[in-house]
C-alpha positions in Angstrom: 95.6 -52.4 22.4 99.1 -53.3 23.9 100.4 -49.6 25.2 104.0 -48.7 27.0 103.7 -46.7 29.9 107.1 -45.6 29.4 106.5 -44.5 26.0 103.2 -42.6 27.1 105.5 -40.8 30.0 107.7 -39.7 27.1 105.2 -37.6 25.2 103.2 -36.0 28.3 105.6 -35.9 31.0 103.0 -37.9 33.3 104.6 -38.9 36.5 101.9 -40.7 38.2 101.2 -44.7 39.0 100.6 -47.0 36.5 97.3 -47.3 38.5 96.7 -43.6 38.4 97.1 -43.7 34.7 95.3 -47.1 34.2 92.0 -45.2 36.1 92.5 -41.9 34.1 92.3 -43.9 30.7 89.2 -46.0 31.9 87.4 -42.3 33.1 87.5 -41.1 29.4 85.9 -44.2 28.0 89.3 -45.8 27.1 88.7 -49.6 29.4 92.1 -50.8 30.5 91.3 -54.5 30.3 95.0 -55.3 32.2 98.2 -54.0 33.5 101.2 -55.8 33.5 105.2 -55.3 34.3 107.6 -55.8 31.8 111.2 -55.1 33.0 111.5 -51.2 34.1 108.1 -50.7 32.2 104.3 -51.7 32.5 102.3 -52.5 29.6 98.8 -51.2 29.8 96.0 -53.3 27.3 93.3 -50.9 26.5 90.2 -51.4 24.6 89.6 -48.7 22.2 86.0 -47.7 21.1 85.9 -47.9 17.4 85.0 -44.3 17.1 88.2 -43.2 18.5 90.7 -43.8 16.0 93.2 -41.0 17.4 93.8 -43.5 20.3 95.2 -46.0 18.2 98.7 -44.6 19.0 100.7 -43.3 21.7 100.0 -40.1 20.9 96.1 -39.7 21.1 96.4 -41.5 24.8 98.9 -38.9 25.5 96.4 -36.3 24.6 94.1 -37.7 26.8 96.4 -37.9 29.8 97.5 -34.4 29.4 94.0 -33.3 29.5 93.2 -35.5 32.8 96.4 -34.1 34.6 97.0 -31.1 33.1 100.1 -31.8 31.5 101.5 -30.4 28.1 102.4 -32.6 25.5 106.5 -32.9 24.8 108.1 -30.7 22.3 109.1 -32.4 19.3 112.5 -32.0 17.7 112.4 -30.9 14.3 113.4 -33.8 11.6 116.8 -33.5 10.2 117.8 -31.0 7.0 117.6 -32.7 3.8 120.5 -32.8 1.5 120.7 -33.1 -2.0 117.8 -32.6 -4.8 114.3 -32.5 -4.1 112.3 -35.2 -3.6 109.8 -33.9 -6.5 112.9 -34.3 -8.9 113.4 -37.9 -7.9 109.9 -39.1 -7.6 106.4 -39.1 -9.1 103.3 -39.1 -7.4 99.7 -39.4 -9.4 96.5 -40.5 -7.8 94.3 -42.1 -10.1 91.1 -42.8 -8.1 90.7 -39.5 -5.6 87.6 -40.6 -4.7 89.4 -43.5 -2.4 92.9 -41.9 -2.0 92.6 -38.0 -0.5 96.3 -37.6 0.4 99.6 -39.4 -0.3 102.8 -37.9 0.7 106.3 -39.2 -0.1 109.7 -38.4 1.5 113.2 -39.9 0.1 115.8 -41.2 2.5 119.1 -42.5 0.7 122.0 -44.6 1.8 120.0 -46.7 5.1 122.4 -49.0 6.5 120.2 -52.2 7.1 121.0 -54.2 10.5 119.3 -54.9 13.7 117.6 -52.5 16.1 118.9 -51.0 19.3 117.7 -53.0 22.6 115.4 -49.9 23.5 113.7 -50.0 20.2 113.4 -54.0 20.6 111.9 -53.7 23.9 109.6 -50.7 22.8 107.6 -52.9 19.9 107.9 -56.5 22.3 106.1 -54.4 25.0 103.2 -53.5 22.5 103.0 -57.1 21.1 105.3 -56.7 18.1 108.7 -58.3 17.5 111.6 -56.7 16.1 112.7 -57.3 12.4 115.4 -54.9 11.4 116.0 -51.0 12.0 114.4 -49.6 9.1 111.1 -52.2 9.1 111.1 -51.4 13.0 111.5 -47.6 12.1 108.1 -47.8 10.3 106.5 -49.6 13.2 107.4 -47.1 15.7 105.7 -44.4 13.9 102.4 -46.3 13.6 102.4 -47.1 17.4 103.1 -43.5 18.4 101.0 -41.6 16.1 98.4 -44.0 15.0 99.2 -43.1 11.1 100.8 -46.1 9.4 103.6 -45.7 7.1 105.0 -48.0 4.6 108.6 -48.0 2.9 109.6 -49.2 -0.5 112.5 -50.1 -1.6 113.1 -47.4 -4.5 115.3 -49.6 -6.6 112.5 -51.8 -7.4 110.0 -49.0 -8.0 109.9 -48.9 -11.9 111.0 -45.1 -13.1 110.5 -43.9 -9.7 106.6 -43.5 -10.3 103.8 -44.0 -7.7 100.4 -44.2 -9.1 97.6 -45.0 -6.5 94.9 -46.8 -8.8 92.0 -49.0 -8.8 93.1 -52.5 -9.6 92.7 -53.9 -13.4 90.7 -56.9 -14.6 92.9 -60.0 -13.6 95.3 -58.3 -11.8 97.2 -60.3 -9.2 100.0 -59.5 -6.5 102.4 -61.2 -4.3 101.9 -59.8 -0.7 104.2 -59.6 1.8 103.2 -62.7 3.7 104.2 -64.7 0.3 100.5 -65.3 -1.1 99.4 -64.5 -4.2 96.3 -62.6 -4.5 94.0 -62.1 -6.7 92.7 -58.3 -6.9 89.2 -57.0 -8.1 88.4 -53.7 -10.0 87.4 -52.0 -6.5 90.3 -52.6 -5.0 92.8 -49.8 -4.6 96.5 -50.2 -5.3 99.8 -48.6 -5.1 101.5 -49.2 -8.4 104.6 -48.4 -10.0 104.5 -47.7 -13.9 104.2 -51.2 -14.7 103.1 -53.4 -11.7 101.1 -53.3 -8.2 103.3 -52.7 -5.4 100.7 -52.8 -2.4 97.4 -52.8 -1.9 96.2 -49.4 0.2 96.4 -49.2 3.8 96.3 -53.0 3.7 99.9 -54.7 3.0 102.7 -54.1 0.5 104.0 -56.5 -1.9 106.8 -59.0 -1.8 108.7 -57.1 -5.1 109.3 -53.8 -3.3 110.1 -55.1 0.4 112.8 -54.0 2.1 115.8 -56.2 2.1 119.3 -56.2 3.2 120.6 -54.8 0.1 118.0 -52.0 0.5 119.8 -48.3 0.6 117.4 -45.8 -1.0 113.7 -45.8 0.9 110.6 -44.0 -0.4 108.2 -43.2 2.4 104.8 -43.3 2.2 102.1 -41.7 4.5 98.6 -40.8 3.2 94.9 -41.1 3.8 93.0 -43.6 2.4 89.2 -43.8 2.1 88.2 -45.9 5.1 85.4 -47.8 3.8 87.6 -49.0 0.7 90.1 -50.3 3.2 87.3 -52.5 5.0 85.6 -53.6 1.8 89.9 -54.9 0.4 90.5 -56.3 3.7 87.4 -58.2 3.9 87.6 -59.6 0.2 91.2 -60.6 0.9 90.8 -61.9 4.0 93.9 -59.9 5.3 93.6 -58.2 8.3 96.3 -56.2 9.4 97.5 -53.2 12.2 97.6 -51.0 9.3 94.2 -51.8 7.5 92.9 -51.9 11.4 93.7 -48.3 11.6 92.8 -47.1 8.3 89.4 -48.4 8.0 88.5 -46.8 11.0 90.0 -43.3 10.1 93.4 -41.7 10.4 94.3 -38.1 10.6 94.8 -37.0 7.1 97.1 -33.9 8.6 98.9 -36.5 10.3 101.0 -37.6 7.3 103.0 -34.8 7.1 104.0 -35.5 11.1 104.4 -39.2 10.3 106.8 -38.2 7.4 109.3 -36.2 10.2 109.0 -39.2 12.5 110.0 -41.4 10.1 112.7 -39.5 8.8 114.2 -38.7 11.9 114.0 -42.5 12.8 115.4 -43.7 9.9 118.3 -41.0 10.4 118.8 -42.4 14.0 118.1 -45.8 13.4 119.9 -46.6 9.9 122.3 -43.7 9.4 120.4 -42.5 6.2 120.6 -39.2 4.7 117.2 -37.7 3.7 116.3 -35.9 1.0 114.4 -32.4 1.0 111.4 -31.3 0.5 108.0 -33.7 0.5 105.5 -34.6 -2.7 101.9 -34.2 -1.3 99.6 -34.5 -3.3 96.3 -34.1 -1.0 93.2 -34.0 -3.7 90.5 -34.5 -0.9 91.7 -31.5 1.3 88.3 -29.7 2.9 88.2 -27.1 5.5 88.0 -27.7 9.0 84.9 -28.4 10.5 83.5 -25.8 12.8 80.7 -26.6 15.6 78.7 -24.1 17.9 78.0 -25.4 21.2 75.5 -23.2 22.6 75.6 -23.4 26.6 72.3 -23.4 27.4 72.5 -27.5 25.6 74.8 -28.4 28.8 72.0 -28.5 31.4 69.3 -29.4 28.9 71.7 -32.9 28.1 73.5 -33.4 31.6 70.8 -32.4 33.6 73.2 -29.7 35.4 75.0 -26.7 34.4 78.6 -26.5 34.8 78.9 -22.7 33.8 80.5 -20.8 30.6 83.9 -20.9 32.7 84.2 -24.4 33.3 82.8 -25.6 29.8 86.1 -23.1 28.4 88.2 -25.1 30.5 87.0 -28.1 29.8 87.3 -27.4 25.9 90.7 -25.9 26.0 91.9 -29.2 28.1 90.6 -31.4 25.4 92.4 -29.0 22.7 88.7 -28.0 21.3 90.1 -24.2 21.2 86.5 -22.2 21.9 85.8 -18.8 20.3 83.4 -17.1 22.3 80.3 -15.7 20.3 78.3 -14.2 22.7 78.8 -15.3 26.2 76.5 -18.4 25.7 77.8 -19.7 22.6 81.1 -20.7 21.4 82.6 -21.6 17.8 85.2 -24.8 17.9 87.6 -25.3 15.3 87.6 -29.9 15.4 91.2 -30.9 15.1 91.8 -33.2 12.2 92.5 -36.0 14.5 89.1 -35.9 16.4 87.1 -37.8 13.1 84.2 -38.4 15.8 83.3 -35.1 16.9 80.4 -34.5 14.0 77.6 -32.5 15.8 76.5 -30.0 19.1 75.7 -33.1 21.0 79.2 -34.9 20.7 80.7 -31.4 22.3 78.1 -32.0 25.3 79.4 -35.3 25.7 83.3 -34.3 25.6 82.6 -31.8 28.5 80.7 -34.2 30.4 83.3 -36.7 29.7 86.4 -34.5 31.2 84.2 -33.5 34.0 83.7 -36.6 35.2 80.2 -38.8 34.2 79.9 -38.8 37.8 78.5 -35.4 38.5 75.7 -35.9 35.9 72.7 -36.0 38.6 70.8 -39.6 38.9 67.1 -37.8 38.3 65.7 -37.0 34.4 67.5 -34.7 32.1 64.4 -33.2 31.1 64.3 -34.7 27.9 61.0 -36.2 26.5 59.5 -39.5 27.6 59.5 -42.2 24.6 56.9 -44.4 25.2 57.4 -47.5 22.9 54.5 -47.9 20.8 52.8 -51.3 20.9 54.3 -53.2 18.3 57.0 -56.1 17.2 59.4 -55.0 19.8 56.6 -55.2 22.1 55.9 -58.7 20.7 59.5 -59.9 20.9 59.5 -58.6 24.5 56.4 -60.6 25.7 57.3 -63.6 23.9 60.6 -63.4 26.0 58.9 -63.4 29.0 56.5 -66.6 28.3 59.4 -68.4 26.9 61.8 -67.9 29.4 59.1 -68.8 32.4 58.2 -71.9 30.8 62.1 -73.1 31.2 63.3 -72.1 27.6 66.8 -70.1 27.2 67.3 -67.5 24.8 70.1 -68.3 21.8 71.5 -65.5 20.1 72.6 -66.5 16.4 74.0 -64.8 13.4 71.1 -63.1 10.8 74.0 -64.3 8.3 73.8 -68.3 6.9 75.1 -70.3 3.8 73.9 -70.5 0.7 70.6 -72.4 1.0 70.9 -73.1 4.6 67.6 -72.1 4.9 65.6 -73.5 1.6 64.0 -76.7 3.4 62.5 -74.1 5.9 60.5 -71.4 3.8 57.3 -71.7 1.4 58.8 -69.4 -1.2 61.8 -71.3 -2.1 62.0 -69.5 -5.6 62.6 -66.5 -4.1 66.7 -66.8 -3.7 67.9 -65.1 -0.3 69.6 -61.9 -0.4 73.3 -61.8 -1.2 76.0 -60.0 1.0 78.4 -57.8 -0.9 81.1 -58.3 1.7 80.3 -61.5 3.4 82.8 -62.3 6.4 82.8 -65.7 5.1 81.1 -68.3 2.9 78.9 -69.6 5.5 77.6 -66.2 6.5 77.1 -65.1 2.5 73.1 -64.7 2.8 70.8 -63.0 5.0 68.4 -65.7 6.5 65.0 -66.5 5.2 64.3 -68.4 8.9 65.6 -68.6 12.3 65.3 -72.1 12.6 68.6 -72.8 11.0 70.4 -71.0 13.3 68.3 -72.5 16.4 69.0 -76.0 14.6 73.0 -74.9 15.1 72.8 -74.3 18.1 70.8 -77.2 19.4 73.2 -79.5 17.5 76.2 -76.8 19.3 74.9 -78.1 22.9 74.1 -81.9 21.7 77.4 -82.2 21.1 78.7 -80.9 24.2 76.7 -83.4 26.4 73.6 -81.5 27.1 71.1 -83.9 26.5 67.7 -81.6 27.4 68.1 -78.9 25.5 65.5 -76.0 25.3 65.9 -72.7 23.4 64.3 -69.6 21.5 65.2 -66.9 19.5 63.9 -63.6 19.0 65.1 -62.3 15.3 64.4 -60.7 12.4 64.5 -62.7 9.0 65.0 -61.2 5.6 62.4 -61.9 2.6 63.4 -60.9 -0.9 60.7 -59.0 -2.7 59.4 -59.8 -6.0 60.3 -58.1 -9.2 61.0 -54.6 -8.7 59.9 -54.7 -4.6 62.2 -54.0 -1.8 63.4 -56.9 0.5 61.1 -56.9 3.7 62.2 -57.6 7.3 60.0 -59.8 9.6 60.2 -60.1 13.1 60.0 -63.7 14.1 60.2 -65.6 17.2 61.9 -69.3 16.7 62.1 -72.2 19.2 64.1 -75.4 19.4 63.5 -78.8 21.8 65.0 -81.7 22.2 65.3 -84.1 25.6 62.9 -83.9 28.2 59.4 -83.1 27.5 59.4 -82.0 31.5 61.9 -81.2 34.1 63.4 -84.8 35.5 62.2 -85.5 38.9 62.1 -88.7 40.9 58.8 -88.9 41.5 57.6 -89.1 38.1 59.0 -90.9 35.1 60.8 -89.3 32.7 59.1 -88.5 29.4 60.9 -87.0 26.1 59.2 -84.1 24.4 56.7 -84.7 21.7 54.6 -82.4 19.1 52.0 -82.1 21.2 54.3 -80.4 24.0 55.5 -78.5 21.2 52.5 -77.1 20.0 51.5 -76.1 23.6 53.9 -73.8 23.6 52.9 -72.5 20.7 49.5 -72.4 21.3 50.0 -70.5 24.5 51.8 -67.9 22.6 49.3 -67.4 20.0 46.9 -67.0 22.5 48.8 -64.7 25.1 50.2 -62.5 22.4 46.6 -62.3 20.4 43.9 -63.3 22.4 40.6 -64.4 21.3 41.4 -64.9 17.9 40.2 -67.5 15.6 43.2 -69.6 15.0 43.1 -72.8 12.3 45.5 -75.7 12.7 46.6 -78.1 10.0 48.9 -80.6 8.8 51.9 -79.0 7.9 54.0 -79.5 4.0 57.0 -77.9 4.6 60.0 -80.0 4.0 62.0 -79.4 6.8 59.6 -81.0 9.3 58.5 -84.7 9.6 55.5 -85.1 7.4 53.3 -87.2 9.9 54.6 -84.7 12.9 54.3 -81.5 12.4 51.5 -78.7 11.9 50.9 -75.0 10.7 48.3 -72.2 12.0 46.8 -70.2 9.7 44.8 -66.3 11.0 40.8 -65.9 9.8 42.5 -64.1 6.6 43.8 -68.0 5.7 47.6 -66.6 6.0 50.1 -69.4 7.8 52.3 -67.7 10.3 53.3 -70.2 12.9 54.9 -73.8 11.9 55.6 -76.6 14.2 57.2 -79.9 14.2 59.6 -82.6 14.7 63.0 -81.9 12.4 62.4 -84.2 9.0 64.6 -87.4 9.5 66.6 -86.6 6.3 68.2 -83.4 8.4 68.3 -85.5 11.7 70.4 -87.6 9.7 72.2 -85.4 7.9 72.9 -83.1 11.4 74.2 -86.9 12.7 71.6 -85.9 15.8 71.3 -88.6 18.1 67.5 -87.6 19.3 64.2 -86.2 17.9 64.3 -82.8 17.7 61.6 -80.3 17.8 61.4 -76.8 16.2 59.0 -74.1 15.9 58.8 -70.4 14.3 56.0 -67.6 15.0 55.7 -64.5 12.5 55.3 -61.6 15.1 54.3 -59.4 12.3 51.4 -61.1 11.2 50.1 -61.0 14.6 50.2 -57.2 14.5 48.1 -57.3 11.4 44.6 -57.2 13.1 43.4 -55.5 15.8 44.3 -57.8 18.9 41.5 -58.3 21.8 42.6 -58.0 25.0 41.7 -60.6 27.6 38.1 -60.1 28.6 37.6 -61.2 32.8 34.6 -62.8 34.1 32.9 -63.4 37.7 33.3 -66.8 38.7 29.9 -69.1 37.8 27.4 -69.3 40.6 25.2 -71.6 38.9 26.4 -75.6 38.5 27.3 -76.3 35.2 25.8 -79.3 33.2 27.7 -81.5 31.6 27.0 -84.4 28.6 29.5 -86.5 27.0 29.0 -87.6 23.5 31.0 -91.0 22.2 31.6 -90.2 18.3 31.8 -93.2 15.8 34.1 -92.5 12.8 36.5 -93.0 10.3 39.9 -93.4 12.3 41.4 -90.7 9.7 38.9 -87.8 10.7 40.7 -85.0 12.4 39.7 -83.4 15.7 39.4 -80.0 14.2 37.2 -80.5 11.5 35.3 -81.9 14.5 35.8 -79.1 16.4 34.5 -76.6 14.0 31.8 -78.2 13.4 30.6 -78.3 17.5 31.8 -74.6 17.5 29.3 -73.9 15.1 26.1 -74.8 16.8 24.8 -71.9 18.7 24.8 -73.1 22.6 22.3 -71.9 25.2 25.3 -70.6 27.6 28.5 -70.5 27.6 30.3 -74.1 26.7 33.7 -75.7 26.8 34.5 -78.5 24.6 37.3 -81.5 26.1 38.1 -84.3 24.7 38.4 -87.2 27.7 38.6 -90.7 25.7 39.7 -92.2 22.6 38.7 -95.9 21.4 39.9 -98.3 18.7 38.6 -101.8 18.6 35.8 -104.5 18.8 33.0 -103.8 18.8 34.0 -101.5 16.8 34.7 -102.3 12.7 38.4 -101.9 11.2 39.4 -98.5 10.5 36.6 -97.0 13.4 37.6 -95.5 15.9 35.8 -93.8 19.0 35.8 -90.4 20.1 34.7 -89.3 23.6 33.7 -85.3 23.7 32.5 -83.7 26.7 30.6 -80.9 26.3 30.3 -78.3 29.5 27.5 -75.9 29.6 28.3 -72.9 32.1 25.3 -70.8 32.8 25.9 -67.3 34.3 22.3 -66.0 34.6 19.8 -68.9 35.5 19.6 -72.3 35.4 18.8 -74.3 32.1 15.9 -76.2 31.7 16.3 -79.7 30.6 14.9 -79.4 27.5 17.1 -76.8 26.7 20.1 -79.1 27.3 18.6 -82.0 25.5 17.9 -79.5 22.3 21.6 -78.3 22.3 22.5 -81.8 22.5 20.5 -82.8 19.5 21.7 -80.2 17.2 25.0 -80.8 17.8 24.5 -85.0 16.7 22.6 -83.7 14.1 25.6 -81.6 12.9 28.0 -84.3 13.2 25.8 -86.5 11.2 24.8 -84.1 8.5 28.4 -82.2 8.0 30.7 -85.4 8.5 29.0 -88.4 9.0 29.8 -89.0 12.4 27.2 -90.9 14.5 26.9 -91.5 18.0 27.8 -94.9 19.5 25.0 -96.6 21.6 22.4 -94.1 20.0 
């Protein structure tokens, strides 16, 4: 938000330099991103947190400076006295939907003269990033920028029967807004209407039919308080973001409506020569008692780590206009000002005291709060997966959890369960919650390739959202995804380049699985998921048969659809499944003291026989000592028959207690051969 230093000084009599003002605001949690001169003024670009809507106007910032420098706010002159009949005799206001509109005020200024604004108005608006339109429109912008309360001016002559109704839109209603766009309205949108038709979208933008024009003479001033959630939803649905909606959707001061009316009347009289009507129409169905909070002095040392003392606490609260009423010397009752919508509990008051006294006073040691130790769970697994993948040369990507319709349909096993649709999506390309991490990773890989990065290694840890069955709630699942294309290992002059392949990707997945759930038997098989190349993909199942990891090359159809010029390999692991069973920690043993014994088995088999079946058969034979199996060679050709291949498996026995006898070794070798012949029909070459 752009802020005028001259304007701030007019509101709180601050005489310090612009650097001192910027430092003071920054110390209050309002980051000053830039300071730039503008004639005899300075403009501050301030990042206002979402929980401080009171600082979206110069007055709120002036309150902060007043507290820092101990200077009073400037006194406001009373608004001009009205003449003629009361406003209520000329204008009727009715709130049909008080759940969405908590307060609506109206005043009337007659006989205005539309024309250019004085130079000081144009300069002040330009310093804040707005251009001057005319004296009347500029007056409404001045009110919003000074108080943070948006107001709206209607041409009274364009309001049918001088009646204002605040209601929801009727089915099929439309409104042409001030930007000249005809907008289709939905029943949950709140409107300002006259007796016949809508004239504004509440809190967002006015309608073109009641716009202030050169012929306008009588102006109806609107200052209201709308439900923030309603304004936010309407703004998103219409794709219409305005300065007014930015403030309303964060929460404006409901008490500030009357102050906004007074300032608007004063400006219209000063700038446009109008004559105000006496009185105000103030419909306030949502009025409630101010919030009262109790601050216990003992909470400050507990939460801050030091005790500022009751007198210092009282001084800090008074500087912040949080007038404390002492209860018993250790407890203070505070009536929260209407503009501080962010103060909801005692801890907020403690933070206010700390903010005023300075965060640098908080000691570096612990505050005595109990230490929270995270249980071993999805968060811990995600952290470990990050460490492992980062150590493996992968870079972390951060994708949106929202995707387009059917963007992840080919990456899931249950396409019959429709992805969850958002009620108010940001755009149609972000209309649903993802069921797989891989579509976002694929976009990230594509993004990098299109910008000249040939070797891309990415991973993402995040959550997917799986729709439940009939009558069931959706589930949120923690996952890690991998996207890899280009070099299979770092390029170096000392060795030839090699492109990534399926074995590289599978190796990363199995390394993760072995590290995250060590000691658990895993079964790998061919993957049938339609997003992967049918001959270059695998999935992993646990002992219970449930799949929890997939890896493979992107299907050629998807590669062509995304116009990718090189193969892309993807993998996804369900971290939740790794938590289902009790994980066994790795066990370490001393190095063997005895010489290992090796035997090679040269197997003759049909070429389509998978090594997984061979490995399962060999593992089922009990060894006389710890054993390791390794494939060292594969051969096809004469003298083998067509359709046959030979696989050499090295069996390495590693005794740890005594030397094995030749009879024991030979008995184990024969048992392996018999199991292969019996279960798989595999023979031994040369046997």
